[in-house]
C-alpha positions as CSV (number, residue, x, y, z in Angstrom):
1,M,-157.4,-127.2,31.9
2,K,-154.6,-125.5,34.6
3,N,-151.7,-127.6,32.9
4,K,-151.7,-126.2,29.8
5,I,-152.4,-122.7,30.8
6,S,-148.6,-123.8,33.2
7,K,-146.9,-124.7,29.1
8,F,-148.1,-121.9,27.7
9,R,-146.2,-119.7,30.4
10,L,-143.3,-121.9,30.6
11,G,-142.3,-121.3,26.6
12,K,-143.1,-118.2,26.6
13,L,-140.2,-117.4,28.7
14,F,-137.9,-118.8,26.2
15,H,-139.2,-116.5,23.8
16,N,-137.4,-113.4,26.3
17,D,-134.7,-112.7,24.9
18,K,-133.4,-111.1,28.8
19,F,-134.7,-114.8,30.3
20,V,-132.8,-117.0,27.9
21,I,-129.8,-114.5,28.0
22,C,-129.6,-115.2,31.7
23,F,-130.7,-118.7,31.9
24,S,-127.2,-119.4,29.4
25,V,-125.2,-118.0,31.7
26,L,-126.6,-119.2,34.7
27,L,-126.3,-123.0,33.0
28,A,-122.6,-122.0,31.8
29,F,-121.3,-121.4,35.1
30,I,-122.9,-124.5,36.6
31,C,-121.2,-126.2,34.0
32,W,-118.0,-124.5,34.9
33,L,-118.9,-125.8,38.4
34,Y,-119.0,-129.5,37.8
35,V,-115.7,-129.5,35.3
36,A,-113.7,-127.6,37.6
37,S,-114.7,-130.1,40.7
38,T,-114.1,-133.2,38.9
39,T,-111.4,-132.1,36.1
40,Q,-108.0,-133.7,37.0
41,E,-105.7,-131.0,35.1
42,A,-104.3,-128.4,38.0
43,S,-104.9,-124.8,37.3
44,V,-101.6,-122.2,37.6
45,F,-101.8,-118.9,39.8
46,T,-99.3,-116.5,39.8
47,I,-99.6,-115.0,43.4
48,T,-97.6,-112.1,44.0
49,D,-97.1,-109.5,46.9
50,I,-96.1,-112.0,48.9
51,P,-93.9,-110.5,52.5
52,V,-90.7,-112.0,52.8
53,T,-90.3,-112.9,56.9
54,L,-86.5,-113.5,57.7
55,P,-85.9,-115.3,61.4
56,E,-84.7,-113.9,63.8
57,L,-80.7,-113.6,64.4
58,T,-78.9,-114.5,66.9
59,H,-75.8,-113.5,68.5
60,E,-77.4,-109.9,69.2
61,L,-77.1,-109.3,65.3
62,K,-79.8,-107.4,62.8
63,Y,-80.9,-107.3,60.1
64,F,-79.9,-104.0,57.9
65,D,-82.9,-103.2,54.9
66,A,-84.6,-106.0,54.9
67,D,-88.0,-104.4,55.8
68,D,-90.6,-104.7,53.3
69,I,-89.7,-106.6,50.5
70,K,-91.9,-109.1,48.8
71,A,-91.5,-111.7,46.7
72,E,-94.0,-113.8,43.8
73,I,-94.6,-117.6,43.1
74,R,-97.1,-119.9,40.9
75,I,-98.9,-122.9,43.1
76,S,-101.2,-125.0,41.3
77,G,-103.8,-127.1,42.1
78,N,-107.4,-127.4,41.6
79,A,-109.2,-124.0,39.6
80,L,-111.8,-123.7,42.4
81,V,-109.1,-123.2,45.8
82,V,-106.4,-121.4,44.5
83,A,-108.4,-119.5,42.7
84,T,-109.3,-117.8,46.1
85,V,-105.4,-118.6,47.5
86,T,-103.6,-114.6,48.1
87,S,-101.0,-113.0,49.7
88,D,-102.1,-113.8,52.9
89,D,-101.8,-116.9,53.1
90,I,-98.0,-117.5,52.4
91,Y,-95.1,-117.0,53.1
92,I,-91.6,-116.4,51.9
93,T,-88.8,-117.0,54.3
94,A,-85.0,-117.8,54.6
95,N,-83.9,-121.7,53.9
96,D,-81.1,-121.2,57.1
97,T,-79.5,-118.6,58.6
98,S,-77.3,-120.6,61.8
99,F,-74.4,-119.8,59.2
100,I,-74.7,-115.9,60.8
101,T,-72.7,-115.5,63.5
102,Q,-70.8,-112.0,63.0
103,P,-71.8,-109.3,60.8
104,G,-71.4,-109.1,57.5
105,N,-73.0,-109.6,54.0
106,Y,-75.0,-112.8,53.2
107,T,-77.1,-114.5,50.3
108,L,-80.0,-116.2,52.0
109,D,-81.9,-119.1,49.7
110,L,-85.6,-118.3,50.0
111,V,-88.6,-120.4,50.2
112,P,-92.0,-120.7,50.8
113,K,-94.4,-121.6,53.4
114,K,-97.9,-121.9,53.5
115,S,-99.3,-119.8,56.6
116,G,-103.3,-120.7,55.9
117,M,-105.9,-122.5,56.3
118,K,-105.9,-122.9,52.4
119,M,-103.7,-126.5,51.9
120,D,-105.3,-128.2,48.8
121,Y,-102.7,-126.6,46.7
122,S,-99.3,-127.0,45.7
123,F,-96.0,-124.4,44.9
124,D,-95.0,-125.0,41.1
125,S,-92.0,-122.5,41.2
126,T,-89.3,-121.2,42.9
127,P,-90.2,-117.5,44.8
128,S,-89.2,-114.8,42.7
129,P,-86.2,-113.7,43.5
130,S,-85.3,-117.6,44.8
131,S,-82.4,-115.7,47.0
132,L,-81.7,-112.3,48.9
133,N,-78.8,-110.1,49.9
134,V,-78.5,-108.7,53.0
135,Y,-76.5,-107.2,55.5
136,V,-76.5,-107.9,59.3
137,D,-74.7,-106.7,61.8
138,R,-75.2,-105.4,65.9
139,V,-77.0,-102.3,66.6
140,A,-74.7,-99.3,67.5
141,E,-74.8,-96.9,70.8
142,P,-75.8,-93.4,68.9
143,R,-72.4,-91.5,68.2
144,E,-71.7,-87.9,68.6
145,I,-68.7,-87.1,66.2
146,E,-68.0,-83.0,64.8
147,I,-68.4,-81.8,62.3
148,T,-65.5,-80.7,60.3
149,D,-65.6,-78.4,57.7
150,K,-65.2,-78.2,54.3
151,I,-66.3,-74.8,52.7
152,K,-64.5,-74.0,49.7
153,V,-64.9,-70.4,48.1
154,S,-62.9,-70.0,45.2
155,S,-63.0,-66.0,45.3
156,V,-64.5,-62.7,46.9
157,D,-65.0,-59.2,45.0
158,E,-61.6,-56.7,45.2
159,N,-61.7,-55.2,48.6
160,S,-63.3,-58.2,50.4
161,Y,-62.3,-60.7,52.6
162,A,-64.1,-64.8,53.7
163,S,-64.4,-65.3,57.0
164,A,-64.3,-68.2,58.7
165,T,-67.5,-70.6,58.0
166,M,-69.8,-70.8,60.8
167,L,-71.8,-73.9,61.0
168,S,-75.2,-73.7,62.8
169,Q,-74.6,-77.5,63.9
170,Q,-71.3,-78.2,65.7
171,T,-71.7,-81.7,66.2
172,V,-73.9,-85.1,64.2
173,K,-75.4,-88.0,66.6
174,V,-74.6,-91.3,64.2
175,S,-76.9,-94.7,64.9
176,G,-77.1,-97.8,63.3
177,A,-75.0,-100.2,62.2
178,E,-72.1,-101.2,64.7
179,T,-69.1,-101.9,62.4
180,I,-69.8,-99.0,59.6
181,V,-70.3,-96.4,62.7
182,N,-67.3,-97.2,64.3
183,S,-65.8,-97.1,61.3
184,I,-66.5,-93.1,60.5
185,A,-63.6,-91.1,61.3
186,Q,-64.3,-87.7,60.3
187,V,-68.0,-86.3,58.6
188,C,-67.5,-83.3,56.9
189,A,-70.2,-80.4,56.0
190,E,-68.9,-80.1,52.3
191,Y,-69.7,-77.0,49.8
192,E,-68.2,-75.4,47.0
193,F,-68.6,-71.3,46.0
194,K,-68.2,-71.7,42.4
195,S,-69.0,-68.1,41.7
196,T,-67.5,-64.5,43.4
197,L,-68.8,-63.8,46.7
198,S,-69.9,-60.3,47.5
199,Q,-72.1,-60.1,50.9
200,T,-71.8,-62.6,53.5
201,T,-73.9,-65.8,52.3
202,V,-75.3,-69.2,53.8
203,V,-76.0,-72.6,51.9
204,S,-77.5,-75.7,52.7
205,A,-73.8,-78.2,53.2
206,P,-74.3,-81.8,53.2
207,L,-73.2,-83.7,55.5
208,V,-70.4,-86.8,53.6
209,F,-69.4,-89.4,56.5
210,Y,-65.4,-90.7,55.6
211,D,-63.6,-93.8,57.3
212,S,-59.2,-93.3,58.6
213,D,-58.6,-94.0,55.2
214,G,-60.4,-90.9,53.5
215,N,-62.9,-93.0,51.8
216,K,-66.3,-92.6,51.9
217,I,-69.0,-94.2,53.8
218,D,-71.9,-95.7,52.1
219,T,-74.9,-94.1,54.9
220,K,-77.2,-96.6,53.2
221,Y,-77.4,-99.1,56.9
222,I,-77.1,-95.9,59.3
223,T,-78.9,-92.9,60.2
224,S,-78.2,-89.3,61.9
225,D,-80.1,-86.5,63.7
226,I,-79.1,-84.3,60.7
227,V,-78.5,-84.7,57.0
228,K,-76.7,-81.5,56.2
229,V,-76.7,-77.6,57.9
230,D,-76.5,-74.3,57.2
231,A,-72.9,-73.1,56.4
232,T,-72.7,-69.2,57.0
233,V,-69.5,-67.3,55.3
234,P,-69.3,-63.7,56.1
235,V,-68.2,-62.0,53.3
236,L,-65.9,-58.6,55.6
237,K,-65.1,-55.5,53.8
238,I,-61.4,-55.0,53.3
239,V,-60.5,-51.5,55.4
240,T,-57.1,-49.6,57.0
241,V,-57.8,-47.2,59.7
242,D,-55.5,-44.8,62.2
243,I,-54.5,-46.8,65.1
244,A,-54.4,-44.0,68.0
245,P,-53.0,-44.0,71.6
246,S,-55.4,-45.0,74.4
247,V,-53.7,-43.0,77.3
248,T,-55.9,-43.0,81.0
249,N,-54.5,-40.4,83.7
250,M,-53.7,-37.7,81.8
251,P,-54.5,-33.8,82.3
252,D,-57.5,-32.4,80.5
253,T,-55.4,-29.1,80.4
254,L,-52.4,-31.3,79.1
255,N,-51.7,-30.9,75.2
256,I,-49.2,-33.2,74.3
257,S,-51.5,-35.1,71.5
258,D,-48.5,-33.6,68.4
259,R,-46.4,-35.3,71.1
260,I,-47.7,-38.3,71.4
261,K,-46.2,-41.5,68.4
262,T,-47.6,-45.0,67.4
263,E,-45.7,-47.2,65.7
264,P,-47.0,-48.3,62.9
265,S,-49.9,-45.4,62.5
266,V,-52.3,-47.6,60.7
267,I,-54.2,-51.6,60.7
268,K,-55.3,-53.7,57.9
269,L,-58.8,-54.9,59.1
270,A,-61.8,-56.5,57.7
271,V,-64.9,-55.3,59.4
272,P,-68.9,-56.2,58.3
273,H,-70.2,-54.1,56.1
274,N,-71.6,-51.9,58.4
275,M,-69.0,-50.9,60.3
276,S,-67.1,-49.7,56.8
277,N,-67.2,-46.2,57.8
278,I,-64.6,-47.2,60.5
279,T,-61.8,-44.4,60.8
280,E,-59.7,-45.7,63.6
281,V,-59.6,-48.3,66.3
282,F,-57.6,-48.1,70.2
283,T,-54.5,-49.6,71.9
284,E,-55.2,-50.8,74.8
285,N,-54.7,-48.2,77.7
286,I,-51.2,-46.5,78.5
287,D,-51.3,-45.3,82.5
288,F,-49.2,-41.4,81.6
289,S,-48.8,-41.5,85.5
290,K,-45.6,-43.6,84.8
291,V,-44.0,-41.0,81.8
292,S,-40.9,-40.1,82.3
293,L,-37.7,-39.2,79.8
294,T,-36.4,-42.1,80.6
295,N,-39.9,-44.5,80.6
296,N,-41.3,-42.7,77.7
297,T,-41.9,-45.6,74.8
298,F,-44.9,-48.1,75.6
299,E,-45.5,-51.4,74.0
300,T,-49.2,-52.4,73.9
301,A,-52.2,-54.1,72.2
302,V,-54.5,-52.8,69.4
303,T,-58.0,-53.3,70.5
304,I,-59.7,-54.9,67.7
305,P,-63.9,-54.5,67.1
306,S,-66.2,-57.4,67.4
307,G,-66.6,-59.2,64.7
308,S,-63.6,-57.5,63.0
309,R,-60.2,-59.5,61.7
310,N,-56.6,-57.9,61.8
311,I,-56.2,-59.3,58.5
312,D,-52.4,-57.8,58.5
313,G,-50.6,-59.6,61.6
314,T,-50.2,-56.3,63.4
315,E,-51.0,-57.3,67.5
316,T,-49.1,-55.0,69.2
317,V,-48.3,-51.2,68.9
318,K,-45.3,-49.1,69.9
319,V,-47.0,-45.8,71.8
320,T,-43.7,-43.0,71.9
321,F,-44.0,-39.7,74.4
322,D,-41.7,-37.4,72.5
323,M,-39.2,-36.1,74.7
324,T,-37.4,-33.6,72.9
325,D,-37.3,-30.2,74.9
326,I,-38.7,-32.0,77.4
327,S,-37.2,-31.2,81.4
328,T,-37.6,-32.1,85.0
329,K,-38.4,-29.5,87.9
330,T,-38.8,-30.1,91.2
331,L,-41.6,-27.8,93.0
332,S,-42.7,-27.8,97.0
333,L,-46.5,-27.8,97.1
334,T,-48.2,-25.9,100.1
335,N,-51.6,-25.4,97.6
336,F,-53.4,-28.1,98.8
337,S,-57.6,-28.6,97.8
338,V,-60.2,-30.9,99.7
339,I,-63.3,-31.9,97.4
340,N,-66.7,-34.5,97.7
341,E,-66.5,-33.8,101.6
342,S,-69.3,-35.6,103.6
343,I,-71.8,-32.8,104.8
344,D,-71.1,-33.2,108.8
345,R,-67.4,-33.8,108.5
346,S,-64.3,-31.5,108.3
347,T,-60.8,-32.8,107.2
348,S,-57.7,-30.9,106.6
349,V,-54.0,-31.5,105.7
350,T,-51.6,-31.8,107.9
351,T,-49.0,-32.2,105.2
352,K,-47.6,-29.1,105.4
353,S,-45.4,-29.4,101.7
354,L,-45.5,-31.8,99.3
355,T,-42.7,-32.2,96.8
356,I,-43.7,-33.0,93.2
357,K,-41.4,-33.5,89.6
358,M,-42.3,-31.4,87.0
359,L,-41.7,-32.4,83.6
360,G,-43.0,-30.2,80.5
361,T,-41.1,-28.1,77.8
362,K,-38.0,-26.0,79.2
363,E,-40.0,-22.9,77.8
364,Q,-42.9,-23.5,80.6
365,L,-41.0,-24.9,83.1
366,A,-39.2,-21.5,84.2
367,S,-42.0,-19.2,84.2
368,I,-43.8,-22.1,86.3
369,S,-44.2,-22.0,90.2
370,S,-45.5,-23.5,92.9
371,A,-48.6,-20.9,93.1
372,N,-49.5,-22.4,89.7
373,V,-50.0,-25.3,90.8
374,T,-52.4,-27.3,93.8
375,A,-52.6,-30.8,95.1
376,V,-56.6,-31.6,95.0
377,V,-57.7,-34.5,97.5
378,D,-60.8,-36.2,96.9
379,M,-63.0,-37.3,100.1
380,S,-65.6,-39.2,98.0
381,A,-62.6,-42.9,98.0
382,K,-63.8,-42.7,102.6
383,A,-66.8,-44.0,103.4
384,S,-69.0,-40.7,104.6
385,S,-68.3,-41.9,109.0
386,F,-65.1,-41.8,108.1
387,I,-63.5,-40.1,111.2
388,G,-59.2,-39.6,112.5
389,M,-56.2,-39.4,110.7
390,A,-55.7,-41.1,107.1
391,E,-52.5,-41.4,104.3
392,M,-55.1,-39.8,100.8
393,P,-53.5,-39.8,97.4
394,V,-54.2,-36.7,94.9
395,T,-54.6,-35.1,91.6
396,I,-51.9,-32.3,90.9
397,N,-53.8,-29.6,89.0
398,I,-52.2,-27.4,86.6
399,N,-53.1,-23.5,85.1
400,S,-54.1,-24.0,82.2
401,K,-52.0,-21.3,81.1
402,F,-49.0,-24.3,81.3
403,D,-50.4,-26.8,79.0
404,K,-47.1,-28.7,78.1
405,C,-46.4,-30.1,81.3
406,W,-47.3,-32.6,83.7
407,T,-46.5,-34.6,87.1
408,S,-44.6,-37.9,86.8
409,G,-44.5,-40.4,89.5
410,A,-48.3,-40.6,92.2
411,Y,-48.1,-38.9,95.3
412,T,-50.3,-38.9,98.8
413,V,-50.5,-36.5,101.8
414,D,-51.9,-36.7,105.5
415,V,-55.4,-35.7,106.0
416,T,-57.4,-35.6,109.8
417,S,-60.8,-36.1,109.5
418,V,-63.5,-34.9,112.7
419,K,-66.6,-34.6,112.8
420,K,-68.4,-31.0,112.2
421,S,-69.6,-30.7,115.8
422,E,-66.7,-30.8,117.8
423,E,-64.9,-28.6,115.2
424,S,-67.2,-26.4,116.9
425,S,-66.0,-27.0,120.2
């Protein structure tokens, strides 16, 4: 009775569609395993993404641009075996590298090798690619090369001036293949402005490498710490300004500015836009004490403001003091004055008289006398503790109504300094 019940249940399963489908798939898989394991016909598979591993070189040589290269190959064998082979079980390498003894380009024939535990298969084709072109060289020490400015400006606005380009970095460090690094003769920052410039402009300029023949160098096998630089082209404003003489040691009361002439009197400059309202520049200092009837012309340099450019080539000017109607007169001074004396010291001028040479217009010299002139000794030039006799320079003060008179040369007098307590005793 129990047997009948079991047969009934088993037969009933085959009336279940889902059971029949699963049973069919399982039976087919078992049959496939049997056929695959017993058949003599080889199955063929293609293995891709196989890494190419090249042998190490001698003579300190190194492959350049030969990293991360992949290949593929067909293998054949029992279907159960080849179906499990992956790119990790195979590697591709060069057949022979013994002939590589110096830098250069080489073509290497590639061969497959088994690297895993799975050995029960064979290679059904040559690798693809079957050969590899490589560049071989020694590795150069980093080399620092100066960057040459090759920035080209086609045009600027009227009354504007394009000053010399300023690069954000002056040198570049290059390393990589020794032969190529050593062949670099020049590194240029190159850029060409097509439009008209009206203001200071900054661009990113790529670096271009050249050999000694002026040919561009392929940078494939070299590296640099930078590949471009910021190039600033200062665009300045052109202005024409007066040249004013700078005169030192001229008495404040002297009024002869109309007699001082500068040749040339103007200069053309290129200045930053924020300085475009500039009206004059000055010469280097001229010592007025050296001006005389026979020494009244001086050649001196022009001082240009920082950030400006002298664009008309005027480097020096001639400054002339007009001596027309100027005469000389000798005076013997007896008026002396001491200033900036310390509180515990008393200084007196021991020189009885001082002969000076006066210059001025004939009209004023005719009426000036020694009573209109004072020789002033400034004791701030001496330490407050100084006591004794000394020779001191003097400043000649002239009455302001004689505003077209002055002295020529430098003068000194003798002074004696004592402590005030000693003077009272």
